[in-house]
C-alpha angles and dihedrals in degrees: 000000000000115000139179116227111231104173150287119298122218090252091062097256123130114239120221142181112223107229091214090058097045091095086064085080130231150219130232109187137164145115122294112285097019097111108270094131091048091050089048092051093048090050092047091051091051096049090048090050089054093053097262119134115226135204118201134170112225099211098168100035095243100098092071086083089076085084092065130058118253118252136226087226092062108117094241096037091113090059092047093049092043090052090051091052091047090053093047094246097159092169093054111139134147113260141162131234134223105261138182118193122217132184131180089215092046093232103111100021146356112318118251116214138170131177124259090240091057091049090054132199097283098059093035089055088053090049093049093041092232123174122237096269093050090046089054091052090049092053090051090051091051091048092048090051093047091048093049095241089140096045111043093275097314117119115249122226113230102196106152144007090276090059092047090051090050096051090044089052089052090049091052091051092045101035092129091055093048092046092055092052106035108013138271115349113175124195088223090062092046090049091052091053090049092052090051089051092054091049092052091045088059089056092053095251089132090070088072094063123071141051149346085048120208116270107219091213089069089071091058101063131130127206126236091274093054094254119142115252112246107221109206118195113204099226104160092100092035089060091070084071099046095174092055089048094052095041091048092053092046091051089050092053090049091048089053091048093052099040105042123081123239112268103167111211107344126192089252133005124273089222137354115217121200114200107196120194086020094174088076089068092061102034107120091345113162115238091251090059094046088052089052092049092049091050093050093047092047095049103033091074087074087061089057095253120139116201119200115191115208117197141144097238123036093213090065085081114079115243094245090058096037089056088065095055108096101169116063136182110181119192125192122302125197122228098216097129139029087254091053089051090052090049092053092049091047093049092049091051093056094063128088103252121262108198091204095053131065095214097187093054094040092057090065093043102051116123125221108290094020125107147166107252130196121162135170117270125219091277092053095252121130114253121236109274116258134189103241142189105225120228120249121247121248096216129074120295101218139038130303119247121252090253092051089048091052093050092049092049091049091064095040115133087233098050108148096004100099104014099091118060119229119214108192127171110290140139097313093052096042095049091044090051091049091049090050091048090051093049092048092049092050088053092050091048090053090051105036106018129251095270093058095046092053089064095063125084121271118272095216118094123264123226091258092051088054091048091051093052094046090048090054092050090051092051091047092049091051093049090049091051093049089054089049090055092048093047091049090053092049094047093045094237116163116222136153092198118112108222093179091056090048092049093048093047092047094046096048089046090053091054092049091048094052092049103041111007138260099307090056091045092054089045094053093044091052092044095048091042089054093049093051097050 
């Protein structure tokens, strides 16, 4: 049975987290400055060492140090080494971890993108803070695009904010037609959605939408030594838009749930996902969204994914979700307000009773680096809560430098795969072309008469025209990727990514999308990607 060492309990017993129970999720809670981040870092190191990939959001900028080994010259090195001796960690030594940096803005790591269509109207409504009426209108716009109402029966790809603005503009101009087919669509509601989009674009949220879209499998990699890659999301800037941060992480959970196969209860997780500042996910969340979160958390364990929520106050997590969190590390809480007192009482009641420990009193007395720990044993039952000294991490406590980050990125297995944005033909271009065709045709009718214009060939593309354009894009993508391979060889860059495979998959997916719509495009990309592995 594989286990992760957590620390030493006050009764002299070592405390462990059973790897086979890590997909039963967990909670790390406690007041600011009590040791939550250090605990998270130590857990991430241990999961990685056991061949489990990790995803973690770096909300303060200090978790990036997990990529570098600690140092005896660190100002608190004596405390770390002293704690290791106190816990009997005879093999304690500073070490690094395999890390890939990600960043929605593309500044401190590989950009992460998805398409507007993949985000969907429910999460997008949450992101844009739409009311029920506006959300209903947005769902109608998505449905109309999918059913080809805007494009002569052919589905429209909504990839980025420009595409979304284009289909909203079309909906505003054709509100009467949409209302007759789907229900009331008012121009006022469409206008409100457009204004919210403009507001979010000014915050840089539009950078998240587009292509190449993230491939979930890239979060599930191991290094040459069999260690799980630690995927660190630079979230310090992202935290200025807390709703975007929370919506992004919820989308990522949903993508993992939809993409990964069922594995039941594996010997160790497929991925461990740390959700820092978890209260942001539930702030002002409508009941429908809370139900969706609870469902994903409950079911995603069968995909081998363990989710650990990290938050200051345990009552920030709704009861329906908290009930799914079997592994708990509770740091100190302060009883300054009635709400704090309720949180302490609630936290104490969630643990399996230890007759030798006054849990409610202990929560207020815990020192920095000390926590109440209860995990699931091999039978799935919670262990008796114990007051525990938490182990020190082996990697650096503190951020990497800009130079260190650049070096780490240069040897990333995804170097060159996501860095350049792709803008292929989608809703904006199609609707703009149709509008231009309509204007040109109207001008011809005015000059030549309707009867004469009807004799000429159609301006809209035939299926073979679309095939030709898509084929050209595929060839161009492959040529560009060949150049990338050659340039990487000349510059001496190390990368395990396969740009030619990515280009071929993208190009063939582009052909299928042009011919049969977005669903076929995704199917072909997945099929070709599988064949080329």
